[in-house]
C-alpha positions in Angstrom: 127.2 42.8 29.5 127.2 46.6 29.2 130.3 46.7 27.0 129.3 48.6 23.9 132.3 47.0 22.1 130.7 43.5 22.2 127.8 42.2 20.1 124.6 42.2 21.9 122.2 41.4 19.1 120.7 38.0 18.5 121.8 36.0 15.6 118.4 34.4 15.0 114.9 35.6 15.7 111.9 33.2 15.8 108.3 34.7 15.9 105.7 32.2 16.6 102.8 34.7 16.6 100.6 36.5 14.0 97.5 38.7 13.8 94.3 36.8 14.2 92.7 37.4 10.8 94.2 37.1 7.2 95.2 40.2 5.5 97.9 42.7 5.2 99.1 44.8 8.2 102.4 46.6 7.8 102.7 47.9 11.4 105.8 45.9 12.0 107.4 46.4 8.6 110.0 48.8 9.9 111.0 46.5 12.7 111.4 43.7 10.1 113.5 45.9 7.9 115.6 46.9 10.8 116.3 43.2 11.6 117.3 42.4 8.1 119.5 45.5 8.1 121.2 43.9 11.2 121.7 40.7 9.2 118.9 38.9 11.2 116.4 36.9 9.2 113.0 37.4 10.9 111.4 33.8 11.0 107.7 33.9 11.4 105.0 31.2 11.8 102.7 31.5 8.8 99.6 31.4 10.8 96.8 28.9 11.3 94.0 30.5 9.1 93.9 27.8 6.5 93.0 25.5 4.8 91.9 27.9 2.0 94.1 29.9 -0.2 94.8 33.6 0.2 94.9 33.0 4.1 98.2 34.7 4.7 98.5 36.7 8.0 100.7 39.5 9.1 103.5 40.0 9.9 104.5 36.6 8.4 103.3 37.9 5.0 105.2 41.1 5.1 107.9 41.1 2.4 110.7 41.2 5.0 109.5 38.1 6.9 110.4 34.5 6.3 107.3 32.5 6.9 107.1 28.9 7.8 104.0 26.7 7.1 103.4 23.3 8.8 103.5 19.7 7.7 103.0 16.4 9.3 105.4 13.4 9.4 104.2 12.2 6.0 104.9 15.6 4.3 101.2 16.4 4.1 100.2 20.0 4.8 98.9 20.8 8.2 95.1 21.5 7.5 95.1 24.9 9.3 98.4 26.1 7.9 97.9 29.5 6.2 98.5 29.5 2.5 99.3 32.1 -0.2 99.6 34.0 -2.2 100.7 36.8 0.3 98.2 39.7 0.6 101.1 42.2 1.2 101.9 42.8 -2.4 105.3 41.1 -2.6 106.8 40.8 -6.1 107.0 37.0 -5.4 103.8 36.1 -3.9 104.8 32.5 -2.7 103.5 32.2 0.8 104.8 30.5 3.0 108.5 30.4 2.0 109.0 26.9 3.4 107.2 24.3 5.5 108.6 22.2 8.4 107.2 19.8 11.0 104.4 21.3 12.9 101.9 18.4 13.7 102.0 16.5 17.1 105.4 18.2 18.1 106.4 17.4 21.6 106.9 20.8 23.5 107.0 22.4 26.8 103.7 24.0 28.0 102.9 26.7 30.3 102.1 24.3 33.2 105.8 23.3 33.4 105.1 19.9 31.6 105.2 18.7 28.1 102.4 18.1 25.6 102.0 17.5 21.9 100.9 20.6 20.0 100.3 21.3 16.3 100.4 24.6 14.2 102.8 26.7 12.4 104.1 28.1 15.7 105.8 24.7 16.0 107.2 24.8 12.5 108.9 28.2 12.6 111.3 27.1 15.3 112.8 24.4 13.1 113.8 27.1 10.7 115.2 29.2 13.5 117.2 26.1 14.6 118.5 25.5 11.1 119.7 29.1 10.9 121.6 28.8 14.2 123.3 25.7 12.8 124.2 27.5 9.5 125.4 30.6 11.3 127.6 28.5 13.6 129.3 27.0 10.5 129.3 30.3 8.6 129.1 33.3 10.9 129.5 35.8 8.2 126.4 35.0 6.2 124.3 38.0 5.4 120.5 37.9 5.6 120.0 37.1 1.8 122.5 34.4 2.0 120.8 32.8 5.0 117.4 32.9 3.2 118.9 31.6 0.0 120.5 28.6 1.8 117.4 27.5 3.3 115.5 27.8 0.1 118.1 26.1 -1.9 118.2 23.1 0.5 114.4 22.7 0.5 112.9 19.4 -0.5 110.1 20.2 -3.1 106.6 19.0 -2.1 103.2 19.2 -3.9 103.2 20.4 -7.4 106.6 20.7 -9.0 108.3 24.1 -8.1 107.4 26.7 -5.5 103.5 26.9 -4.7 101.4 28.6 -2.2 100.8 25.4 -0.1 104.4 24.3 0.6 106.3 27.3 -0.4 109.7 26.1 -1.9 109.3 22.9 0.1 110.3 21.2 3.3 113.2 22.5 5.3 116.3 20.4 5.2 119.0 21.8 7.4 121.8 19.5 5.9 121.0 20.4 2.3 120.9 24.0 3.2 124.4 23.7 4.6 125.5 21.7 1.6 124.2 24.5 -0.7 126.6 26.8 0.9 129.4 24.5 0.3 128.4 23.7 -3.2 127.3 20.2 -2.2 130.6 19.7 -0.3 131.4 17.9 2.9 129.0 17.1 5.6 129.6 19.0 8.8 131.2 17.3 11.8 
């Protein structure tokens, strides 16, 4: 609005794009750090370089990014969803952080119609939407609290605990909200 006294930054950023090949490229690391400094969690699609391990792609595998892998309706990993560990030297090498629905998702297409599509680019917006809900309930959450709530609410999949196929588990927006409330009331 041209008024420097009003907030102009987005509250949530979804990035459904990656470099084409697995590996570590830190070209956007300063940008991701700036987003985090502004209390914006940079949500990225994990990439579609799977099914093998060590197929993380940038910038989703940068330490400052929050990467989403894809699952189907039966909580099975999407075959092409990139898997960890991260090749960008994070202290915790779990990649992706979470998974969300990304198989046969109804979406708009570039022709002005709708189609069913699959991939991590369809999973990441689920986390961005969950963040928007969390921030509407708790606008003062800092970026670490946002990430922690999403991780704390995750439904563990695969082997027990965090792993490089499903991360910390499947996104659960209600459980993420309840983790902020200590398991308290359901939002209205």
